[in-house]
C-alpha positions, 0 to 999 in steps of 0.5 A: 500500500502506497503512502498516498493510500494510507490514512493521515491526520488532517490537523493536530488535536488541539489542547483543550482547557475546561473548568471543572464541572463543564463538558470537554470535547476532543476532536480527531480528523482523519482523511482517507481512513477507508477500512482502518479503525480509530481508537481513543486512548488515555495516555497516562493510564494506557486506558482504551476509551473507544475503538471505532464506533464502540465505547470501551470504558465503563465511565458513564461520563465518556461518549463518542460521536463521529461525522462522515467517517472522517471526524471522531469526537471524544466527549467527557461530561462533568469534567473532574480533575482526574480527567486532566492529562494527555489523550491519544487518537490512533489509527490501526495502521502498521506501524500505528499512527497517532496524534495527542492532545492535552486536556487541562482542567482548571479549578476556581479557588476555594477557601478551606474553612477548617484551615482558615481563621475566623473572627478574633478578639485579642488584647492590645499589644499582643501578637496576632496571626490570621490564616487563610488556606485556599486551593484551586488549579492553578494554585491560587494567589492569596492576599489580605486587605481591609474591607474599608480600604484603609492602609494596614500598619504591617509591622512598622510598614504602611501597606494596603495589601499583604500577600500570602496566606498568613497575616501576622501582626506584631503588637496589635493596636486598636488601629488594627481593629476592623474587618479584614478580607482574605481574597484568593484568585487564580485567573479562573472565575470567580475569585473568592473571599472570606470576611473576618472581624478583628477586635482589639480589647483595651481599657478606656482612655479619655481626652478633654479638649478644654479642662477649664470653661467659663460662663456667666449666669444665664448663659448656655454652656457645653462641656466636651469629653472624648473616650476610646474603649473596647469593649464599648464603655459605659459613659456618664457625667458626675458632679464634683461630689460624685453624684451622677447627673441625670439628663434629658432632652430640653432639661437643664442638663442634657448629655449627648453621646455619639459613637464612632467605632471604639471612639465615643464623643460626650457632650454635657449641655448646661442651660441657663447657668446659675451660681449653683452650677459653677464648680467641677464636672467629671466625665467617666468611662468604664468597661470590663478592663478598667475605668478612667475619668477626667475633670472639667472646671466651670468658672464664673466670668463677668457678663459682657457689658455693652454701652449703647449711646443714647441716640435720640430718635426722630418723632413721628411728628417732626416739626417744621424744617429749619429755613436754612440748609433744610435742617430739621428740629428734633424733639421740639428743640431748635438746633440753636438750643444745643451747646455744640454743633457743626454742619452734621451734629449738635450736642445736647448740653444736658446729656452730652448726647450726639444729635445728628442733624437730619436732612429734610424728609418732606419729600418722603425719604427717611434715615435708617437706624443704621444711619443714626448709629453711624452718625453717632459713632462719627460724632464720638470720634470727633469729640474724642479727637477734640478732647485729646488735642485740648488736653495736650494744649493745656499740658503744654501751657502748664509746663510753659513749654511744649515739644512736638511729639 
């Protein structure tokens, strides 16, 4: 028989990659087969799977199909990792002719719960080891990161991701507290992750922004206190005598507390401070690991004094305007009745109060209270300047000599 008459493979058997649990198809195309027969063989075990039209293997997952006495297909359903390996398509010529193709079975990552850490509670300053064991094919890459995306202080180095199945932290601190993700991936979807909570226990700590506060009688005041603790602390306020302060919304004393993780913000509002309220207040925080407190002293301060110049306001029944300059009379008195005056102001001799001379309002215009106040302030500045100059001249005359400043 000449070479041209012998069967020949039309194409190589392609390598196939399939995810575990899926179906695989291996194709063998033979030209000029004539009366020769095709067989499929598992190379590594030397197992005959099929001969021509017949399936030999006992595995129910293996089947055979063919087309036009030329294409021969080996079907493997629900592929398992044991199916990974070389497969041979051979023709019973003498010598035998064959081609091989590789079936790659990939497995998505899986985390082994029994070999992986769960939620953990530790004391501050101890050493912590978190384990995450993952399997798959190819071998998974494992990394750790925080769920909130914050960086990790990893033994003195600030990192966002820690590679490897082991996350080991020396002298853990409260800053390490949070949710951690162990993520395993190997290029075969889906990646997988495990979520675990690391809780760090420590006794309460307390800081006070202002240890000395001041208020005047009748004023509202707020005292602040910041605490950190885990387990969560019980927080409250006491007087300097140690009596717990009972508070309520809208009452004289109102205690407000806001939590943020292991931190807690305390605020004591005191409404309408009276003389009995002055003294020391103590904020207290306690948990199963300890107790701490801080002192805030509330002192009385003078109430602010506001001196307001007596500004004479215009009556609604303003008298007739002065004939010259369109100036008006105020409160029934002519401008000439005042001790001191210029083009804009006059002074009441009995009170020393500045009286702004108003423009004529017969046309309906009015001067606002702000304009009155500005006018009074301008007058005061002029009076002060005049007084200082007069005092300086008198001092020079008394000394019979005045030197320029």
